[in-house]
C-alpha positions as CSV (number, residue, x, y, z in Angstrom):
1,M,14.8,-12.7,5.2
2,S,15.4,-11.5,9.6
3,F,15.5,-8.3,9.8
4,D,17.0,-6.1,12.6
5,R,15.0,-5.7,16.1
6,S,13.0,-2.3,15.0
7,S,9.7,-0.7,15.7
8,G,7.6,1.9,13.2
9,L,4.8,3.6,12.6
10,L,1.7,2.8,10.3
11,L,0.5,5.9,8.3
12,H,-0.4,6.2,4.6
13,I,1.0,9.0,2.7
14,T,-3.1,10.1,2.3
15,S,-3.5,10.4,5.9
16,L,-0.7,13.7,5.9
17,P,-2.0,16.8,6.6
18,S,-1.0,18.0,3.7
19,Y,-2.2,21.4,1.6
20,G,-4.4,20.3,-0.7
21,G,-7.2,18.3,1.2
22,I,-5.1,15.1,0.8
23,G,-1.6,13.5,2.3
24,D,0.9,14.2,-0.3
25,L,4.6,13.9,-0.9
26,G,5.3,17.7,-0.1
27,P,6.0,19.3,3.4
28,A,4.1,17.3,5.6
29,A,5.4,14.4,4.6
30,Y,8.8,15.8,5.7
31,D,7.7,16.7,9.1
32,F,6.3,13.2,9.7
33,A,10.0,11.9,9.0
34,D,11.2,14.4,11.5
35,F,9.1,13.3,14.1
36,L,9.9,9.3,13.0
37,A,13.6,10.2,13.8
38,A,12.4,12.3,17.1
39,A,11.1,8.9,18.3
40,K,13.9,6.8,17.4
41,Q,11.3,4.8,14.9
42,R,13.3,3.2,12.3
43,L,10.2,2.1,10.2
44,W,7.3,4.0,8.4
45,Q,4.9,1.5,7.1
46,V,2.4,2.4,3.6
47,L,-0.5,1.3,2.1
48,P,-0.2,0.3,-1.8
49,L,0.8,4.1,-3.8
50,S,-1.0,2.8,-6.5
51,P,-3.4,5.0,-8.4
52,T,-7.3,4.3,-6.7
53,G,-10.1,3.1,-8.6
54,Y,-13.4,2.1,-7.1
55,G,-14.2,3.2,-3.3
56,N,-11.0,5.1,-3.5
57,S,-9.3,1.9,-1.6
58,P,-5.7,1.9,-2.6
59,Y,-6.1,-2.6,-2.7
60,A,-8.5,-1.8,-5.7
61,A,-5.6,0.1,-7.6
62,L,-6.1,0.9,-11.5
63,S,-2.3,-0.3,-11.6
64,A,0.4,-2.5,-9.8
65,F,3.2,-0.3,-10.7
66,A,2.1,3.7,-11.3
67,G,2.2,5.9,-8.8
68,N,-1.0,7.5,-7.4
69,P,-1.0,11.2,-8.7
70,L,-2.8,12.7,-6.0
71,L,-0.3,11.9,-4.0
72,V,2.4,14.3,-6.3
73,S,3.1,17.4,-4.3
74,L,1.2,20.7,-6.4
75,E,3.5,22.6,-3.6
76,K,6.8,21.0,-4.8
77,L,5.6,21.4,-8.6
78,S,5.5,24.8,-7.9
79,D,9.0,25.0,-5.9
80,W,9.8,23.3,-9.3
81,G,8.6,26.1,-11.4
82,W,6.4,23.7,-13.0
83,I,3.0,25.9,-12.0
84,D,2.8,29.6,-10.7
85,G,2.1,29.4,-6.8
86,E,-1.5,31.6,-7.7
87,R,-2.7,28.9,-9.5
88,I,-2.6,26.7,-6.8
89,A,-4.0,29.0,-4.0
90,G,-7.6,28.2,-2.6
91,L,-7.6,24.4,-2.5
92,P,-8.9,22.6,0.3
93,G,-6.4,22.7,3.7
94,R,-4.8,20.5,5.6
95,S,-7.6,19.9,8.4
96,G,-10.2,17.5,8.1
97,N,-11.3,14.4,6.4
98,I,-10.3,13.7,2.7
99,R,-13.1,14.2,0.3
100,F,-12.5,12.5,-2.7
101,D,-14.5,13.8,-5.2
102,E,-13.7,17.5,-4.4
103,V,-10.4,16.6,-4.4
104,V,-10.0,14.9,-7.8
105,E,-12.0,17.5,-9.1
106,K,-10.0,20.4,-7.6
107,K,-6.1,19.0,-7.9
108,M,-6.3,16.5,-11.3
109,P,-6.7,19.7,-13.5
110,L,-3.4,21.5,-12.0
111,L,-1.3,18.5,-12.0
112,V,-2.3,18.0,-15.7
113,E,-1.6,21.5,-16.1
114,A,1.8,21.4,-14.6
115,A,2.9,18.3,-16.7
116,R,1.7,20.2,-20.0
117,N,3.8,23.0,-18.8
118,F,7.4,20.8,-18.4
119,L,6.0,19.6,-21.6
120,H,6.4,22.6,-23.2
121,R,9.6,24.0,-21.7
122,N,11.7,21.6,-22.8
123,Q,14.1,23.9,-24.6
124,E,14.7,26.0,-21.4
125,P,18.2,25.2,-19.3
126,E,16.8,25.4,-16.1
127,L,14.8,22.6,-16.7
128,A,17.7,20.0,-18.7
129,E,18.6,18.2,-15.9
130,Q,14.8,17.0,-14.9
131,W,14.3,16.5,-19.0
132,A,17.1,14.4,-18.7
133,R,16.3,12.1,-15.8
134,F,12.3,12.1,-17.3
135,D,14.3,10.4,-20.3
136,G,15.8,7.9,-18.4
137,Y,12.8,7.0,-16.5
138,C,10.7,6.5,-19.6
139,K,13.0,4.2,-21.0
140,M,13.8,2.4,-17.5
141,N,9.3,1.9,-17.0
142,A,8.6,1.5,-20.5
143,T,6.8,-2.0,-19.7
144,W,4.3,-0.6,-17.7
145,L,4.6,3.0,-18.5
146,N,3.2,3.6,-22.0
147,D,0.5,0.9,-21.5
148,Y,-0.9,2.5,-18.3
149,A,-1.3,6.2,-20.2
150,R,-2.7,4.8,-23.0
151,Y,-5.3,2.5,-20.6
152,N,-5.6,5.9,-18.6
153,V,-6.4,8.2,-21.9
154,L,-9.0,5.7,-23.0
155,R,-10.7,5.9,-19.9
156,R,-11.0,9.2,-20.2
157,K,-11.7,9.1,-24.0
158,F,-15.0,6.6,-22.6
159,S,-16.2,8.9,-20.0
160,G,-14.6,6.0,-17.3
161,A,-15.9,2.9,-18.3
162,G,-14.5,-0.3,-17.9
163,W,-11.3,-1.4,-20.4
164,N,-14.1,-4.3,-21.0
165,E,-16.8,-1.7,-22.1
166,W,-14.5,0.0,-24.7
167,P,-15.3,-0.5,-28.6
168,K,-13.6,-3.7,-29.3
169,E,-10.8,-2.5,-31.1
170,Y,-9.2,-0.6,-28.1
171,A,-10.8,-4.0,-25.9
172,Y,-8.4,-6.4,-27.7
173,R,-5.7,-3.7,-28.1
174,E,-5.7,-4.0,-31.5
175,A,-2.5,-2.5,-33.1
176,E,-4.3,0.1,-35.8
177,A,-6.4,1.3,-32.9
178,L,-3.5,1.8,-30.6
179,A,-1.2,3.2,-33.2
180,L,-4.3,6.0,-34.0
181,L,-4.3,6.8,-30.1
182,E,-0.6,7.6,-30.8
183,K,-1.5,9.8,-33.1
184,E,-4.1,11.9,-31.8
185,H,-3.1,11.8,-28.0
186,G,0.3,12.2,-28.2
187,E,0.4,14.9,-25.8
188,D,-2.3,13.3,-23.6
189,L,-0.2,10.1,-23.2
190,A,3.4,12.6,-22.4
191,V,0.8,14.3,-19.8
192,E,0.5,10.9,-18.2
193,Q,4.0,9.9,-18.0
194,V,5.3,13.0,-16.4
195,I,3.2,12.7,-14.0
196,Q,4.3,9.3,-13.1
197,F,7.7,10.7,-13.4
198,A,6.9,13.8,-10.8
199,F,5.9,11.3,-8.5
200,D,8.7,8.9,-8.8
201,E,10.9,11.9,-8.5
202,Q,9.0,13.1,-5.4
203,W,8.7,10.0,-3.8
204,T,13.0,9.2,-4.3
205,A,13.5,12.6,-2.9
206,L,11.1,11.5,0.4
207,R,13.5,8.0,0.9
208,E,16.7,9.8,0.3
209,Y,15.8,12.1,3.1
210,C,14.4,9.3,5.4
211,V,17.4,7.4,5.0
212,E,19.5,10.4,6.0
213,R,17.7,9.9,9.2
214,D,17.6,6.0,9.5
215,I,14.0,5.3,8.6
216,R,13.3,2.4,5.6
217,F,9.9,2.3,3.9
218,I,7.3,-1.0,4.4
219,G,5.2,-1.0,1.3
220,D,2.4,-3.2,0.9
221,V,1.5,-5.4,-2.0
222,A,-1.7,-6.9,-2.7
223,I,-1.9,-10.3,-4.7
224,F,-4.5,-9.8,-6.4
225,V,-5.1,-6.8,-9.1
226,N,-8.1,-5.2,-10.2
227,Y,-10.3,-6.5,-13.1
228,D,-10.7,-2.7,-14.4
229,S,-6.9,-2.0,-14.4
230,A,-4.1,-1.5,-17.2
231,D,-2.7,-4.7,-16.1
232,V,-5.2,-6.7,-16.6
233,W,-6.1,-4.8,-20.3
234,T,-2.2,-5.5,-21.3
235,H,-1.8,-8.6,-20.3
236,R,-5.5,-10.4,-20.5
237,N,-3.3,-14.1,-21.2
238,L,-2.1,-14.0,-17.8
239,F,-5.7,-14.0,-15.9
240,D,-8.6,-16.2,-15.8
241,L,-11.1,-14.6,-18.4
242,S,-13.2,-15.8,-21.1
243,E,-13.2,-15.3,-24.9
244,D,-15.5,-12.6,-24.3
245,L,-12.9,-10.8,-21.9
246,S,-15.0,-11.3,-18.8
247,P,-13.5,-13.1,-15.8
248,I,-14.7,-16.4,-15.7
249,R,-13.6,-17.1,-11.5
250,V,-12.9,-14.6,-9.5
251,S,-11.3,-13.9,-5.8
252,G,-12.4,-14.5,-2.1
253,V,-12.5,-16.3,1.3
254,P,-14.7,-19.0,2.2
255,P,-17.2,-18.6,4.8
256,D,-16.1,-18.7,8.4
257,Y,-17.4,-17.4,11.9
258,F,-17.7,-14.2,10.7
259,S,-19.5,-14.4,7.7
260,E,-21.7,-17.3,6.7
261,T,-20.9,-16.2,2.8
262,G,-17.6,-15.5,2.9
263,Q,-16.0,-12.8,1.0
264,R,-16.7,-12.6,-2.6
265,W,-13.4,-10.2,-3.8
266,G,-14.0,-10.1,-7.3
267,N,-10.6,-10.0,-8.6
268,P,-9.8,-12.0,-11.2
269,L,-7.5,-15.0,-10.7
270,Y,-4.3,-15.5,-12.3
271,R,-3.5,-18.1,-15.0
272,W,-0.6,-19.6,-13.1
273,D,0.1,-22.4,-15.5
274,V,0.6,-19.8,-18.0
275,L,2.6,-17.2,-15.8
276,E,5.2,-20.5,-14.8
277,V,5.6,-21.1,-18.7
278,H,7.1,-17.5,-19.0
279,K,9.1,-17.8,-15.8
280,F,7.0,-15.5,-13.8
281,D,8.0,-12.7,-15.6
282,W,5.1,-10.5,-15.0
283,W,5.5,-10.9,-10.8
284,V,9.4,-10.2,-11.5
285,D,8.7,-7.0,-13.0
286,R,5.9,-6.6,-10.2
287,I,8.5,-7.0,-7.4
288,R,11.4,-5.3,-9.1
289,R,9.3,-1.9,-9.1
290,A,8.4,-2.4,-5.9
291,R,11.6,-3.0,-4.5
292,S,12.4,0.1,-6.4
293,L,9.6,2.2,-4.1
294,Y,10.3,0.3,-0.9
295,D,13.0,-1.6,1.6
296,V,10.5,-4.2,2.7
297,I,7.9,-5.2,1.1
298,R,4.9,-7.0,2.8
299,L,2.7,-9.2,0.9
300,D,-1.0,-9.2,1.1
301,H,-3.1,-12.5,1.6
302,F,0.3,-14.2,2.0
303,R,-1.9,-18.0,1.9
304,G,-3.4,-16.9,-1.7
305,F,0.5,-18.0,-3.0
306,E,-0.1,-21.6,-1.2
307,A,-3.7,-21.9,-2.1
308,F,-6.9,-19.5,-3.3
309,W,-10.3,-19.5,-2.7
310,S,-12.0,-19.4,-6.3
311,I,-15.5,-18.5,-6.8
312,P,-17.5,-18.8,-9.8
313,A,-17.8,-15.1,-11.7
314,E,-21.4,-15.6,-11.7
315,D,-22.0,-16.2,-7.9
316,D,-23.1,-13.3,-5.8
317,T,-21.5,-14.9,-2.8
318,A,-18.0,-17.0,-1.9
319,V,-20.0,-20.2,-0.7
320,N,-19.9,-22.1,-4.1
321,G,-15.6,-21.8,-4.1
322,E,-13.0,-23.8,-4.0
323,W,-9.4,-23.7,-2.9
324,V,-7.2,-24.4,-5.8
325,K,-3.2,-24.6,-5.6
326,A,-0.8,-22.0,-6.3
327,P,2.7,-22.5,-7.4
328,G,4.3,-20.2,-4.1
329,T,7.7,-22.1,-3.7
330,A,8.3,-21.8,-7.4
331,L,7.3,-18.2,-7.5
332,F,9.4,-17.6,-4.7
333,S,12.3,-19.5,-5.8
334,R,12.3,-17.6,-9.6
335,L,11.9,-14.4,-7.8
336,Q,15.0,-15.0,-5.0
337,E,17.0,-16.1,-8.6
338,A,15.8,-12.7,-10.5
339,L,16.3,-10.6,-7.3
340,G,18.4,-11.9,-4.5
341,E,16.9,-12.1,-1.4
342,L,13.4,-11.3,-0.5
343,P,12.7,-8.5,1.8
344,F,9.3,-9.9,2.6
345,I,7.0,-9.8,5.1
346,A,4.2,-12.5,4.9
347,E,0.4,-11.2,6.1
348,D,-0.2,-14.5,7.4
349,L,-3.9,-13.9,8.9
350,G,-6.9,-15.8,8.6
351,L,-7.3,-19.4,7.9
352,I,-3.8,-20.8,7.8
353,T,-3.1,-24.2,7.3
354,P,0.7,-25.9,7.6
355,E,1.2,-25.5,4.0
356,V,1.2,-22.1,4.3
357,D,3.4,-21.9,7.4
358,A,5.8,-24.1,5.2
359,L,5.8,-21.9,2.7
360,R,6.7,-18.9,4.6
361,E,9.2,-20.9,6.3
362,Q,11.0,-22.2,3.7
363,F,11.9,-18.7,2.4
364,H,12.5,-17.3,6.3
365,L,9.5,-14.6,5.8
366,P,8.6,-13.4,9.1
367,G,4.8,-13.8,9.5
368,M,2.0,-11.4,11.7
369,R,0.6,-10.7,14.9
370,I,-2.2,-8.3,15.6
371,L,-2.6,-7.5,19.3
372,Q,-6.2,-7.3,19.3
373,F,-7.0,-10.5,17.7
374,G,-5.4,-12.3,20.6
375,F,-7.7,-12.0,23.6
376,S,-10.9,-13.6,22.5
377,S,-10.2,-17.5,23.8
378,R,-7.3,-19.7,24.7
379,G,-7.3,-20.5,20.7
380,A,-6.4,-17.1,19.8
381,H,-3.3,-16.4,22.0
382,N,-1.3,-17.2,19.5
383,Y,-1.8,-13.5,18.7
384,L,-0.1,-13.0,22.2
385,P,3.5,-12.1,22.8
386,H,4.4,-14.8,24.7
387,R,3.9,-16.7,22.0
388,Y,5.6,-15.1,19.6
389,E,9.1,-16.2,17.6
390,K,11.7,-13.8,16.6
391,N,11.1,-13.5,13.2
392,T,7.7,-12.0,13.6
393,V,5.8,-8.7,12.7
394,V,3.6,-7.1,15.4
395,D,0.7,-4.8,15.3
396,T,-1.3,-3.4,17.4
397,G,-4.0,-3.3,14.9
398,T,-4.0,-2.6,11.0
399,H,-5.2,-0.4,8.7
400,D,-8.8,-2.8,8.6
401,N,-8.8,-3.0,12.6
402,D,-10.8,-0.1,15.0
403,T,-8.1,2.4,16.7
404,T,-7.2,0.1,19.7
405,R,-9.2,2.4,21.9
406,G,-12.0,2.1,19.7
407,W,-11.9,-1.5,19.8
408,W,-11.9,-1.1,23.7
409,E,-14.3,0.9,23.7
410,H,-17.1,-0.5,21.4
411,G,-15.6,-4.1,20.0
412,A,-13.8,-5.7,23.1
413,T,-16.2,-8.3,24.6
414,K,-16.4,-8.8,27.9
415,V,-14.2,-11.8,27.7
416,E,-11.6,-9.8,25.9
417,K,-11.5,-6.8,28.5
418,A,-11.2,-9.6,31.0
419,D,-8.0,-11.1,29.3
420,V,-6.9,-7.7,28.6
421,K,-7.1,-6.9,32.2
422,G,-5.4,-10.3,33.2
423,Y,-2.7,-10.0,30.8
424,R,-2.0,-6.1,31.1
425,K,-4.0,-4.6,34.0
426,P,-4.9,-0.8,32.2
427,G,-4.2,1.8,34.7
428,H,-5.2,5.2,35.2
429,E,-3.8,6.2,31.1
430,G,-5.8,3.7,29.9
431,V,-5.7,0.4,27.6
432,V,-3.9,1.8,24.3
433,W,-0.2,2.7,26.0
434,P,-0.3,-0.7,28.1
435,L,-1.0,-3.1,24.6
436,I,2.0,-0.8,22.8
437,R,4.0,-1.5,25.5
438,A,3.4,-5.2,25.3
439,A,4.0,-5.2,21.7
440,A,7.3,-3.2,22.3
441,T,8.7,-5.4,24.7
442,S,8.1,-8.9,22.8
443,V,10.4,-11.1,21.5
444,A,9.2,-9.9,17.7
445,D,12.2,-8.5,15.6
446,I,9.7,-5.7,14.3
447,C,6.8,-3.9,16.0
448,L,4.6,-1.4,14.2
449,F,1.4,0.7,15.5
450,P,-0.6,2.0,13.3
451,L,-0.3,6.3,14.0
452,Q,-3.8,6.4,15.4
453,D,-2.8,4.1,18.7
454,I,0.1,6.2,19.8
455,L,-2.3,9.1,19.6
456,E,-4.6,7.3,21.3
457,L,-7.7,7.9,19.3
458,G,-11.1,6.3,18.9
459,S,-13.1,4.9,16.2
460,D,-13.6,8.3,14.6
461,A,-10.1,7.7,13.3
462,R,-10.4,4.0,11.7
463,M,-9.0,4.3,8.1
464,N,-11.1,1.2,6.8
465,V,-14.4,-1.1,7.5
466,P,-14.1,-3.8,5.5
467,S,-17.6,-4.5,5.4
468,R,-18.9,-1.1,4.5
469,S,-18.8,-0.3,1.3
470,G,-18.2,3.6,1.5
471,D,-16.9,6.2,3.5
472,N,-13.5,4.5,4.1
473,W,-9.7,5.5,3.5
474,G,-10.5,9.1,4.4
475,W,-8.3,9.5,7.8
476,R,-5.8,12.5,8.2
477,C,-4.1,13.0,11.1
478,P,-4.8,16.0,12.8
479,E,-2.2,19.4,12.4
480,G,-0.4,19.8,15.6
481,V,-0.7,16.9,17.5
482,L,2.9,15.1,16.6
483,A,4.5,16.9,19.8
484,P,8.0,16.8,20.9
485,E,6.6,15.5,24.2
486,L,4.8,12.4,22.0
487,A,8.4,11.8,20.3
488,K,10.2,11.6,23.6
489,K,7.5,9.3,24.8
490,L,7.7,6.9,22.0
491,A,11.5,7.1,22.0
492,A,12.0,6.1,25.5
493,L,9.8,3.5,24.9
494,T,11.9,2.5,21.8
495,E,15.3,2.8,23.6
496,V,14.7,1.0,26.9
497,T,13.2,-2.1,24.5
498,D,16.0,-1.9,22.0
499,R,14.7,-1.0,19.2
500,D,16.6,2.1,18.4
501,V,20.1,0.2,17.4
502,V,21.2,1.5,13.6
503,P,22.5,-1.1,11.9
504,V,26.0,-0.9,10.0
505,D,24.8,-0.7,6.5
506,T,21.9,1.9,7.5
507,E,24.5,4.3,8.9
508,V,27.1,3.6,6.1
509,A,23.8,5.1,3.8
510,A,22.8,8.1,5.7
511,S,26.8,9.1,6.0
């Protein structure tokens, strides 16, 4: 699928300066949408919106379908009448990085309280419309919502233990055990459903607000899912597990220039043969859900749809893995048949073979180019604008990169700095905006900037360091920095690079 010429900003929802210690779907999200509109940006890129597991990573989710409860705005719930304003006073403020433990400790009980209030007020006329939508939401999402609620309740019941450590009757989903769970924890299950409903209500409202301002969302779908997740617990037959429920082989990438032992991610691998027999129905459901959330979908680790690195689960490193072919053509053909045109961006970074390129080109998917990667050697020039094709997405950096300023100050080698100076000679304004202009003036259809680069922030504002086990994902945009002058500066660049034209269908949708 090809896209109109446009640009946008990368800012995950958690990075907003919202009330409560973490970015959410409340007022700060609308303020950022207004900034995007003033800057003539038509795209807002976010990371996976899923509930996070180990390490607070949105790429280590407890569900591939659910929304992260911490993104639900308590301010909005108070406006709805679900919880009194006094109850949400005294939470962490809008400034500073996220302290996840504190946010979970203080915010989750209030979300549960608000959800219980909603359940207990089911006869009140002022909530009748929401109750009707809640009923419809539960029916429409029953294929994943019910099991996600069960998974969450059981996870709490067994003190956060992984599902494979639960009593056998629950780990193996025995019918009598699940029936007993429904009987003994009916309200707890309903609370989980209500919180998911609140997430969808708030997300839908924000999307509608953005549509009115000609803004669309790019969302991220990770190829693999977490072992400790509602997905693997519910669909054990779709994953490469042994009889005792442990993974047989797991995901990662092989040794390369950056790591002598490769990367062992540890996600369970799919049983693609079983998925194919069932016409990839689970993937159809997953992408259908993603399309209900996002306008454009970035497929993380796209090369894994052509071939994936399969590692023995008992190994501590990725050294002894092997490449195994994946049915990418069959999968994308089935998705196209079931869902129509595929609004995908292929994250084709890393070791890319001709076969991976062929799969991407077969379905006309744009690939990605990261500007920071283009200056290390002649072989890296594929990432520089003079080598781009039109059907391309260019980023100055991603959530895994250092900020452009941080890279320049701490990460760039002498060779890279010399190449940058030869390519886009930095002047008195520094290196960040010259590289932003290099991306914006390229032929690439889509141009994306992390907000940290627009603000010219250093390494302290980095979102994630892949090799670091902790202290990631916590950055938040400081309050008051999205000034009108900055919006005007970005808008001027957007206009002169012809990235501000609103397509006819967007104009109709917004009218």
